N, C-alpha and C positions, 0 to 999 in steps of 0.2 A: 885766570880766565877762562871761561868754559869754552870749551872746544866745540867748533862748527860740526854738525851732522852733516853726513855726505847724504845725499837722497840715491838709494841705491837702487839697484831693476836693471832688468838684461836689457839690450839693445831689442830695438822695434822695428819690424821690417812691414808691418800690416797696411801702411797708409795713413791718410792723414784722420781719417774718420778714428782709427783708433786711439783708446785713454791710454795704451802701453799696459805693461804685465801689473798685474795684481797679485803681489805676496807678501808674506811677512818679512819684516824687517832682520836680516840674518844676524846682526851685527848688535841689536838694543832688544833683549827680551830677559824675562826671569830667568833666574839662575835654574829652576827646576824646569824650563821649558827645552824641548828638544823639536827641531823643524826636519820636517820630513815631504817626499813628493814635490821636490822644487821649490820646497819654504812656502808650500801652499797649506801644508797641515801643522798644526802648533798643537803638542802632546806635552800635557803637564804629569810630572812623577805622581800618581796618586797617593801616595804613602803622605802627601802634604797638600791642605788646601790654598797654599798662598804661593808666591814667586812664579804667577802664571801670567804675569801682564808682557804684551805684547802690541807690536805697533806695526802700520803700514809700512812698505819698502816706498813708497811714495807719495807724495802729497795727494789728497784726492782733492776733486771739483765740488763746488756747490751742487747739490743736485744728484751728484753720483750715486749711485744706489750701489753699496755691497752687499753682497749676498755670500752667505756662509752657512755650513751645515755643522750640527752638534754632531758628533761621531760617538764619542764616549764619557760615560756618566761613573760617578763613583757614590754609591747610596750612604755611604756613612757620615758624610759632611752634609752639612746645610749652607743655604745659599747657593748660587750659580753665577753662572757667564753676566760679567758685566760690559755693556757696551758704550763706548764713546767718542770724543774726538780730542785733541789738543792741538795749539797753534805754538807750541813749545817743539822746535827740533829735536826728534828723538837722538837719544846721545848727548844733548847738549848741558844734561844735569845729572846727578846721582839716580840710581836705580831705586824703586823701592819694589816694596813684596806685596803691594795691594794698590788696585787701581784705586779704590773707596776703602777709607778717607785720604789715604798718604798723599795720593796724586791728586785727588780733587780738592784738597786744601791748598793748593796753590794754586797761581792765578795763570790760565790758559789751560786749565784742564778741567774736562766734564765727562762723567761717566753716568750711567744709572742702572740697577742690576734688572736681570730678566727672571720673572718669575721662575721657580723651579718646574712648575707643572706647564712650562711653556720652552724649556729648554732641555727634554730629553732627547736621547740617541735617536737620529735620523730626521730632529728637526730644522728646517730651514728658513732661518730669518735673513731679513733685509734691513740695511738702517741706512740712513743717510742725514746730512746737512741741509735744511731749507734755508734758502735766502733769506728768510725773516730771522735766522737765525736758531729756528727749531730742531732738536734732533728727534728723527722720526724712526720708530721700530715697527715693523710687521712682521709674522709668522704667517707660515701657510695654514696653521691651525685656528687662525682668526684674532690671535693676541694683535693689538694696535696699541702703542703710546708714543705721546706726543709730550715733550717739555722743553722750556726755552733755556738756553743755554746761557745764564748770565754771563757778562763779563768776556763773552768770545768774540773775537772779532774776527768777521766770516772773510772779510777783506785781506786778510791774512795768508798765507799756507796753512792747512791744517791737514793731521793725518790723523788715520782711524788708530782706535787704541781698544784693544778688547783683551780683557782680563779673563785667561780661562781659569776659573775661580771654583772654590766647594765643590759640588757635586760634578761641575763639567770639567773632564779632562783631556776632552782631545775636540779639536774643532778645526774644519777645511773650508778655505777660501773657493768658492765658486766664480768668482768674476764679478762684475760690477758693470754698471750701463748707465746711460745720461742722456736722456732726451732733449734734443734741441729742436727748432722750428724746422727743419728740413728732414733732420732724420735722427736715429738713435743711435749713439755711440757705445762701442763697448769696448772692454778692458780685452787683451791679447786672449786669441783661444789658446787654451791649455787643454793636457787629454781629458777625458773625461774618467773620473773615477766615481764608481757606482756605489751608491749604500747596500753592503751586504752585511753577513752576519757575522762575518772574518771583522770588520774592520768599526762596525757600529754595535754599541751595546754596553753592558756596565761592567765596571771593575769591581774588586773586593776590595776592601781593608784588611789585613790580618788581624785574627781576634786579639792578639795580643794589644792591638793599638787602642782596638774599642774597650777592651777590659781596662787600660790605663786610664782613658778618658772617664768611663765610668767609675772608677776607685777611687779619682783623685777627689777630696774633699772640700771643693771651692763655693758647694753652695751652702755650707754651715755658717756663711760670715754673719757678724752680729753689729752692722754698724751702727754708730750712734744715734744716725737719724735716716729718713729717705723721704727724698723729696716726692711730693705727692704731684699723682698725674691727674689731669681731668678726664682724660680719654684713656679707660682701662685698656683698650686695643691695641695701643701703641706698638709698634713694629722697632724687633729689635735693630739698633743703627749698623749692623754689622751684614746679616741674612735679609733683612727687610723681608722675612717671609714669616716669623714666627713672630708670637706677641712677647714683649718686657714682662719679665717676672723676675728676674735678680737683681737685688740691690746692692752698690759697691758700698766700699771704705767710704768715698766721699761724698757721698748720699744720690749720686747719681744712679736710677734705675732705666737701664739702656741694652740689657742685653736678656736673650732667650738663654735658657738653662745652657745649650749645647754649643753657644758660640762663647759661652762665660767661659766654658771650661778652656776651651783653645784661647783665648784673648788671656786670660789670665796666666794660662801654661807657658804661653808664646811670647808674650809682651810685657804683661807684669804691669800694665797700667792702664787707668779709664781711655775708653777710646775719644771720650769728650774733653774732658780737663787733662789728661795725661797724669793724674796722679797717681802714684805708687799703688799697689793693691796689697794688703797684707796675706799671709800665707796662713 
């Protein structure tokens, strides 16, 4: 029987209008994530593109807008931040290395990728759940996205899910707010952490990793057939930003070259049908 997750968080003495502290869940996070700044900053080891899944330390209210800032990125990887929500209490099931597709294949999880060009260092994002069950994302540079979270019951407790994935290697929670009929409620005030050259910028992957990725001869696969695609601009199912161009043994053409290297090296199976891929 799965253990019941505790709702973590520091005590609040701000008053009835306060939404409570907003931090990352310190006990449920990817194995490559380290928390700092009072559990408001999540940093993933830049030597890996995965194992960066995090959750909010407390459930969020419908309409509560979470603000965050991308602080560091790694230019060598493809794909970036994933944002979403879950009605499954963090810690009540096994941890996965990826929000998409590992967690989103399960009931009660929903996430969507943020484009690389809208998740560079210093970018501030706001995301929330509407009463109609839509996930909405906005950035200060004008990007807006909305999608229906199918099979997500907003009458249940919901937690934010932030996958510090791919190019995104560090993010900072800035707080949250929810507008009501008579006032705007906010999360507990926290020390202001300004965006500086020291905490916002790009990390570099060591050359030996880049060389190993490029030297892997995984693009010489000669599958017996490839399923045709009506739309030759279909996007890679991993990064959602590059065009599909690699056909796997199973016949699925669903990966860009960069993600194919990592998927075959780290997983060895097709992300759609899970069939093993020959070396």
